[in-house]
C-alpha positions, -999 to 999 in steps of 0.1 A, spaced: -156 -314 -59 -186 -291 -61 -214 -291 -35 -251 -289 -43 -282 -280 -23 -291 -317 -22 -264 -325 4 -271 -334 39 -297 -314 58 -270 -301 82 -253 -285 52 -282 -263 40 -273 -234 63 -245 -212 50 -214 -211 71 -194 -179 78 -158 -175 68 -149 -177 105 -168 -210 110 -151 -225 80 -116 -213 91 -122 -228 126 -133 -262 111 -103 -262 88 -79 -254 116 -93 -280 139 -93 -309 114 -59 -299 100 -42 -299 133 -55 -334 140 -40 -344 106 -7 -327 116 -4 -348 148 -13 -380 130 11 -374 101 40 -365 124 36 -398 143 30 -419 111 58 -403 91 83 -408 119 74 -444 124 74 -452 87 108 -435 79 126 -449 109 113 -485 105 117 -483 68 153 -473 71 161 -500 97 144 -527 77 156 -514 43 121 -512 29 120 -485 1 82 -488 -2 78 -480 35 102 -451 33 83 -438 2 50 -440 22 67 -421 51 78 -393 26 42 -392 14 31 -387 50 57 -359 53 43 -343 22 9 -343 40 25 -320 67 33 -295 40 -2 -297 26 -17 -293 61 2 -261 67 -9 -249 32 -45 -255 44 -39 -236 77 -23 -207 57 -52 -205 33 -78 -208 61 -62 -178 79 -63 -156 49 -96 -167 34 -116 -156 65 -105 -120 61 -133 -96 52 -135 -78 19 -115 -47 15 -107 -20 -11 -82 -43 -29 -104 -74 -26 -140 -62 -29 -153 -98 -32 -133 -111 -2 -103 -134 0 -119 -168 -6 -97 -175 -36 -68 -180 -11 -83 -215 -8 -82 -220 -46 -46 -208 -48 -38 -232 -19 -54 -261 -37 -32 -253 -67 -1 -252 -45 -11 -285 -28 -15 -301 -63 20 -289 -73 35 -303 -41 19 -337 -46 30 -338 -82 67 -330 -72 66 -356 -44 52 -382 -67 79 -375 -93 106 -379 -67 92 -412 -56 91 -425 -91 127 -414 -97 139 -431 -65 121 -464 -73 134 -465 -109 170 -461 -96 164 -490 -72 149 -512 -100 180 -506 -121 201 -522 -94 181 -552 -82 210 -568 -64 210 -540 -39 174 -547 -28 172 -564 6 142 -585 16 116 -567 37 112 -573 74 80 -584 92 81 -552 113 76 -531 81 44 -550 74 30 -542 109 37 -505 104 22 -504 69 -10 -521 82 -13 -497 111 -9 -468 86 -38 -481 65 -61 -481 94 -50 -447 108 -52 -430 75 -86 -443 66 -99 -431 99 -83 -397 93 -99 -395 59 -134 -402 72 -130 -376 99 -117 -349 76 -142 -356 48 -172 -353 73 -158 -319 84 -153 -308 48 -189 -316 39 -202 -299 70 -187 -266 60 -187 -272 22 -149 -266 17 -134 -280 -14 -99 -274 0 -107 -296 30 -122 -322 6 -89 -322 -14 -69 -326 19 -92 -354 30 -88 -373 -2 -51 -368 1 -54 -388 34 -74 -415 15 -47 -417 -11 -23 -422 17 -44 -452 29 -44 -466 -7 -7 -461 -10 -1 -479 24 -22 -508 10 1 -510 -20 31 -508 3 17 -537 24 13 -559 -7 49 -550 -18 63 -559 16 44 -592 16 58 -600 -18 93 -591 -6 89 -614 24 77 -642 1 109 -641 -18 102 -615 -44 123 -584 -33 116 -565 -65 80 -560 -54 91 -535 -27 105 -509 -51 77 -517 -76 53 -508 -47 71 -476 -42 68 -468 -79 31 -474 -79 27 -451 -48 46 -424 -67 23 -426 -96 -8 -425 -73 6 -393 -56 14 -376 -89 -20 -384 -103 -37 -369 -73 -15 -338 -75 -24 -333 -112 -61 -337 -105 -61 -311 -76 -39 -287 -95 -59 -289 -127 -92 -283 -109 -79 -253 -90 -65 -238 -122 -100 -240 -138 -115 -224 -108 -90 -195 -110 -101 -191 -146 -137 -184 -134 -152 -219 -140 -189 -220 -134 -206 -243 -108 -224 -274 -120 -257 -271 -138 -276 -286 -109 -266 -258 -86 -273 -231 -113 -309 -246 -116 -313 -244 -78 -304 -208 -79 -328 -202 -108 -356 -219 -89 -350 -196 -59 -352 -165 -81 -384 -178 -98 -400 -185 -64 -397 -147 -54 -430 -129 -55 -431 -106 -85 -405 -124 -106 -421 -134 -139 -391 -150 -155 -354 -156 -151 -327 -158 -178 -289 -155 -182 -280 -169 -149 -242 -170 -149 -218 -182 -120 -182 -183 -112 -163 -199 -83 -148 -177 -56 -130 -202 -34 -158 -223 -22 -184 -196 -26 -201 -184 -58 -204 -151 -75 -234 -149 -98 -254 -126 -120 -289 -130 -134 -316 -113 -154 -350 -113 -137 -382 -104 -155 -409 -83 -138 -442 -67 -149 -433 -38 -173 -460 -16 -158 -443 -15 -123 -424 15 -111 -386 15 -110 -388 14 -72 -412 -16 -73 -389 -35 -97 -359 -27 -76 -376 -40 -45 -384 -73 -62 -348 -76 -73 -336 -69 -37 -360 -96 -24 -347 -121 -51 -311 -114 -42 -316 -118 -5 -334 -151 -11 -305 -165 -31 -279 -152 -6 -298 -168 23 -305 -202 6 -273 -208 -14 -235 -205 -10 -236 -173 -31 -212 -145 -20 -228 -119 -42 -256 -118 -68 -259 -90 -94 -294 -87 -107 -306 -70 -139 -343 -62 -142 -360 -67 -175 -396 -61 -185 -415 -94 -189 -426 -106 -222 -405 -80 -240 -375 -86 -263 -342 -85 -244 -320 -60 -261 -289 -68 -240 -277 -94 -266 -281 -71 -296 -249 -59 -312 -237 -24 -302 -237 0 -331 
């Protein structure tokens, strides 16, 4: 998920790495507590009532604990200042963590699918679900949905795609618990095969979510640009700077949830080098203040003159 300048008013002000790390830590520890309680209840009740779907949902909740600690680890390292080895900072720890989170979800989903298929191969071993399992599954739906809304609100406030990924992981849990509830209802109605089928569906949901997060993170690690809407917003800020006559070749790449950009700005060709430099500095500062840009490299071109930068080198 990419954020634009048209998000809520409270999101216009840039957030420091320390603020983002504090928000991530606070919301993630809430998720840890919720997932410990939920996973314990789901696995224990699922084992006692022989509901594979509820056990699968409990394992899904346990995988959330792993992803929560991945978020905490990434938040701790991403807030570090730039150094000699990392002149642009450590924001890509978040991207790497999102990739790891995707791999974890993919592996968990694959395990759920394998377990469910084994159960479906031996339908005689499937026991009817118990009413207690249904109550636990319904409680899990409500709890996970509330957790999702809390985490997503925090993620949007600090514009963190890693927190967004973790929030949607909680939403996927709510959806999986809904599937589990339907499977348990079907089992109680005399169709015990619906319980492992529900576990199979949950496995596919988890795996799909893992693939989505991992694929997005991989593209970001390959310097994917931000969306065109945000590029145009940066261009507009540059054009609004006094002395800038034109802007071209605006390029961006993701650096965690921040952006590294470069742009060519056009100024009056009759200005001195110092005057052109001062305009470039003012344009850069305006972008850094208004947008989630970590660094902007500006190149000054004379206005209304051919740009020789794209001519082949001979």
